[in-house]
C-alpha positions as CSV (number, residue, x, y, z in Angstrom):
1,X,73.8,8.4,132.6
2,X,76.1,7.7,129.7
3,X,77.6,4.3,129.4
4,X,81.3,5.1,129.1
5,X,81.9,2.3,131.6
6,X,80.4,-0.4,129.4
7,X,83.7,-1.7,128.2
8,X,85.2,-1.3,131.6
9,X,82.3,-3.3,133.2
10,X,82.6,-6.0,130.6
11,X,86.3,-6.3,131.2
12,X,85.8,-6.6,134.9
13,X,83.1,-9.2,134.5
14,X,85.0,-11.3,132.0
15,X,88.3,-11.2,133.9
16,X,86.6,-12.1,137.2
17,X,84.6,-14.9,135.6
18,X,87.6,-16.3,133.8
19,X,89.9,-16.0,136.8
20,X,87.3,-17.5,139.2
21,X,88.5,-21.0,138.7
22,X,91.9,-20.0,140.0
23,X,90.4,-19.7,143.5
24,X,89.7,-23.4,143.5
25,X,92.7,-25.7,144.2
26,X,93.4,-28.1,141.4
27,X,92.0,-31.5,142.0
28,X,93.9,-33.0,139.1
29,X,95.1,-36.5,139.7
30,X,98.7,-37.1,140.5
31,X,100.9,-38.6,137.8
32,X,100.4,-42.3,137.8
33,X,102.7,-43.2,134.9
34,X,99.7,-43.8,132.6
35,X,99.5,-42.1,129.2
36,X,97.3,-39.0,128.8
37,X,94.8,-40.9,126.7
38,X,94.5,-43.6,129.4
39,X,94.0,-40.9,132.1
40,X,91.4,-39.1,130.0
41,X,89.5,-42.2,129.4
42,X,89.5,-43.2,133.1
43,X,88.9,-39.8,134.5
44,X,87.5,-37.2,132.1
45,X,87.3,-34.6,134.8
46,X,91.0,-34.6,135.4
47,X,91.6,-34.3,131.6
48,X,89.0,-31.6,131.3
49,X,90.5,-29.7,134.2
50,X,94.0,-30.0,132.8
51,X,92.9,-28.6,129.4
52,X,90.8,-25.9,131.1
53,X,93.7,-24.7,133.1
54,X,95.9,-24.8,130.0
55,X,93.6,-22.3,128.5
56,X,92.1,-24.8,126.0
57,X,88.4,-24.5,126.8
58,X,87.2,-25.8,123.4
59,X,89.2,-29.1,124.0
60,X,88.2,-29.2,127.7
61,X,84.4,-29.0,127.0
62,X,83.8,-32.6,125.9
63,X,85.7,-34.0,128.9
64,X,84.0,-31.6,131.3
65,X,80.5,-32.5,129.9
66,X,81.3,-36.2,130.2
67,X,82.5,-35.7,133.7
68,X,79.4,-33.8,134.7
69,X,77.3,-36.9,133.8
70,X,79.3,-39.1,136.0
71,X,78.8,-39.7,139.7
72,X,81.4,-38.5,142.2
73,X,82.6,-35.6,140.1
74,X,83.9,-32.7,142.2
75,X,81.3,-29.9,142.6
76,X,83.7,-27.5,141.0
77,X,82.8,-29.0,137.6
78,X,80.0,-26.6,137.3
79,X,82.3,-23.6,137.5
80,X,84.8,-25.2,135.1
81,X,82.2,-26.2,132.5
82,X,80.3,-22.9,132.8
83,X,83.4,-20.8,132.4
84,X,84.6,-22.9,129.5
85,X,81.2,-22.2,127.8
86,X,81.7,-18.5,128.3
87,X,85.2,-18.7,126.8
88,X,83.9,-20.5,123.8
89,X,81.0,-18.0,123.3
90,X,78.1,-20.1,124.5
91,X,76.7,-17.8,127.1
92,X,73.2,-19.3,127.3
93,X,74.6,-22.7,128.0
94,X,77.0,-21.2,130.5
95,X,74.1,-19.7,132.4
96,X,72.2,-23.0,132.4
97,X,75.3,-24.8,133.8
98,X,75.9,-22.2,136.6
99,X,72.2,-22.2,137.7
100,X,72.1,-26.0,137.5
101,X,75.1,-26.0,139.8
102,X,73.3,-23.9,142.4
103,X,70.8,-26.7,142.8
104,X,73.5,-29.4,143.3
105,X,74.7,-30.5,146.7
106,X,78.1,-29.4,147.9
107,X,78.6,-26.7,145.4
108,X,79.9,-23.2,146.0
109,X,76.7,-21.2,145.7
110,X,78.5,-17.9,146.2
111,X,80.7,-18.4,143.1
112,X,78.0,-20.1,141.0
113,X,75.5,-17.2,141.5
114,X,78.3,-14.8,140.9
115,X,79.2,-16.4,137.6
116,X,75.5,-16.6,136.7
117,X,75.3,-12.8,137.3
118,X,78.3,-12.2,135.1
119,X,76.8,-14.3,132.3
120,X,73.4,-12.6,132.6
121,X,75.2,-9.3,132.4
122,X,77.0,-10.3,129.2
123,X,73.7,-11.4,127.8
124,X,72.2,-7.9,128.5
125,X,69.7,-9.2,131.1
126,X,70.6,-6.7,133.8
127,X,67.6,-7.5,136.0
128,X,68.6,-11.1,136.2
129,X,72.2,-10.2,136.7
130,X,71.2,-8.1,139.7
131,X,69.2,-11.0,141.1
132,X,72.0,-13.5,140.8
133,X,74.6,-11.1,142.4
134,X,72.2,-10.6,145.2
135,X,71.9,-14.4,145.7
136,X,75.7,-14.5,145.7
137,X,75.8,-11.9,148.5
138,X,73.1,-13.8,150.4
139,X,75.5,-16.8,150.4
140,X,78.4,-14.6,151.5
141,X,77.8,-11.0,152.4
142,X,81.5,-10.2,152.6
143,X,82.5,-11.2,149.0
144,X,83.7,-7.9,147.6
145,X,83.5,-9.0,143.9
146,X,79.7,-9.5,144.0
147,X,79.3,-5.9,145.4
148,X,81.4,-4.5,142.6
149,X,79.6,-6.4,139.8
150,X,76.1,-5.7,141.3
151,X,77.0,-2.0,141.4
152,X,78.0,-2.1,137.7
153,X,74.7,-3.8,137.0
154,X,72.7,-1.2,138.9
155,X,74.3,1.5,136.8
156,X,72.8,0.0,133.8
157,X,69.5,-0.3,135.6
158,X,69.8,3.4,136.5
159,X,69.6,2.6,140.2
160,X,72.3,5.1,140.9
161,X,71.8,5.5,144.7
162,X,71.9,1.7,145.2
163,X,75.0,1.5,142.9
164,X,76.8,4.0,145.1
165,X,76.0,1.9,148.2
166,X,77.5,-1.2,146.5
167,X,80.6,0.6,145.2
168,X,81.2,2.0,148.7
169,X,80.8,-1.4,150.3
170,X,83.2,-2.8,147.8
171,X,85.8,-0.2,148.6
172,X,85.3,-0.9,152.3
173,X,86.0,-4.6,151.7
174,X,88.8,-4.1,149.2
175,X,90.4,-0.8,150.1
176,X,93.6,-1.6,148.1
177,X,91.7,-2.6,144.9
178,X,93.6,-1.5,141.8
179,X,90.5,0.0,140.3
180,X,89.7,1.9,143.4
181,X,90.5,5.3,141.8
182,X,88.1,4.6,138.9
183,X,85.4,3.5,141.3
184,X,85.7,6.7,143.3
185,X,85.4,8.7,140.1
186,X,82.3,6.6,139.2
187,X,80.8,7.3,142.6
188,X,81.4,11.1,142.0
189,X,79.8,10.9,138.6
190,X,76.8,9.1,140.0
191,X,76.4,11.6,142.8
192,X,76.5,14.4,140.2
193,X,73.9,12.6,138.2
194,X,71.7,12.2,141.3
195,X,72.0,15.9,142.1
196,X,71.1,16.8,138.5
197,X,68.1,14.5,138.7
198,X,67.0,16.1,141.9
199,X,67.3,19.6,140.4
200,X,65.4,18.4,137.4
201,X,62.7,16.9,139.6
202,X,62.4,20.1,141.6
203,X,62.2,22.1,138.3
204,X,59.5,19.9,136.9
205,X,57.6,20.1,140.2
206,X,57.8,23.9,140.2
207,X,56.7,24.0,136.6
208,X,53.8,21.7,137.3
209,X,52.8,23.9,140.2
210,X,52.9,27.0,138.0
211,X,50.8,25.3,135.3
212,X,48.3,24.2,138.0
213,X,48.0,27.7,139.3
214,X,47.6,29.2,135.9
215,X,44.9,26.6,135.0
216,X,43.1,27.5,138.2
217,X,43.3,31.2,137.3
218,X,42.0,30.6,133.8
219,X,39.2,28.4,135.2
220,X,38.2,31.1,137.7
221,X,38.3,33.7,134.9
222,X,36.1,31.5,132.7
223,X,33.7,31.0,135.6
224,X,33.6,34.8,136.2
225,X,33.0,35.5,132.5
226,X,30.3,32.8,132.4
227,X,28.7,34.3,135.5
228,X,28.8,37.8,134.1
229,X,27.4,36.5,130.8
230,X,24.5,34.8,132.7
231,X,23.9,38.0,134.7
232,X,23.7,40.2,131.6
233,X,21.4,37.7,129.9
234,X,19.2,37.7,133.0
235,X,19.2,41.5,133.1
236,X,18.3,41.6,129.4
237,X,15.5,39.1,130.0
238,X,14.2,41.2,132.9
239,X,14.2,44.4,130.9
240,X,12.5,42.7,128.0
241,X,9.8,41.4,130.3
242,X,9.3,44.9,131.8
243,X,9.1,46.4,128.3
244,X,6.6,43.8,127.2
245,X,4.5,44.4,130.3
246,X,4.6,48.1,129.8
247,X,3.6,47.7,126.1
248,X,0.7,45.4,127.2
249,X,-0.4,48.0,129.7
250,X,-0.3,50.7,127.1
251,X,-2.5,48.8,124.7
252,X,-4.9,48.0,127.5
253,X,-5.4,51.6,128.3
254,X,-5.8,52.6,124.7
255,X,-8.6,50.0,124.3
256,X,-10.3,51.2,127.5
257,X,-10.1,54.9,126.3
258,X,-11.6,54.0,122.9
259,X,-14.3,51.9,124.5
260,X,-15.2,54.8,126.8
261,X,-15.3,57.4,124.0
262,X,-17.6,55.2,122.0
263,X,-20.1,54.9,124.9
264,X,-20.4,58.7,125.5
265,X,-20.9,59.8,121.8
266,X,-23.8,57.4,120.9
267,X,-27.3,58.8,119.3
268,X,-30.7,59.2,121.2
269,X,-33.0,56.2,121.1
270,X,-36.2,56.6,118.9
271,X,-39.3,54.9,120.3
272,X,-41.4,52.9,117.9
273,X,-45.2,53.0,118.2
274,X,-48.3,54.9,117.4
275,X,-47.3,57.8,119.5
276,X,-44.3,58.3,117.4
277,X,-46.0,58.2,114.0
278,X,-46.0,61.4,112.1
279,X,-49.3,62.4,110.4
280,X,-49.2,63.8,107.0
281,X,-52.1,65.7,105.4
282,X,-52.8,65.0,101.8
283,X,-54.4,67.5,99.5
284,X,-56.2,66.3,96.6
285,X,-54.9,67.7,93.4
286,X,-57.2,68.0,90.7
287,X,-55.8,67.2,87.4
288,X,-56.7,69.4,84.6
């Protein structure tokens, strides 16, 4: 999902955060005839609020911080001070102030968690922003702005189906919202993205199935070849054994035949003894 809506989302978040204090009625003290310096000294909250509403957050900060440390300061101080921190670029401190306000008694948890979500979003911590917007909706399930900004956050978290649900809920609660047309286009784009993802998911599943079947075929082919190889080896071994047995039998028969021929062709035995002694007659030869 491309992030063309980044600047749009930031604009919405900043404008909603900055304009949030306008939903609270001013608690500035009535004119008492005292000088501004006297009023600021006696009631830093009033001076901080005055400067804040005059779009001078840098000047309002020290008064609001002083007021926060005093007892009896109106609970709206957390929204004023946190928003002033955002306007002066101190986002981390703003988040700390908003979250601190959620733990204080009598504060507007809905708006504080909402502003905490905006601040976390601006810090790029979309998971925390989602969490804070959800807490805001837990405090007031009918606050349209929290649905809108949680939807924007879920786009960045790539939770598109959930974002569509929140955008749809926002339009139901704020049907005349000026950005309604853009939100409807966003819903259409998200539906297209989900459809594309579903097609890609099916394509990958089909591809994985084809690969699995091919692997099974190749495995079966390897097993067949190995079995055939083993059969051939066994057949060769059998033939070799038969040949060796036949050769051994042939040599045995040759030896038997030679042995038999030697026995039938042997000479007559000659007896030894007196009966077998040949007599020779000797003539005396007279020598001349």
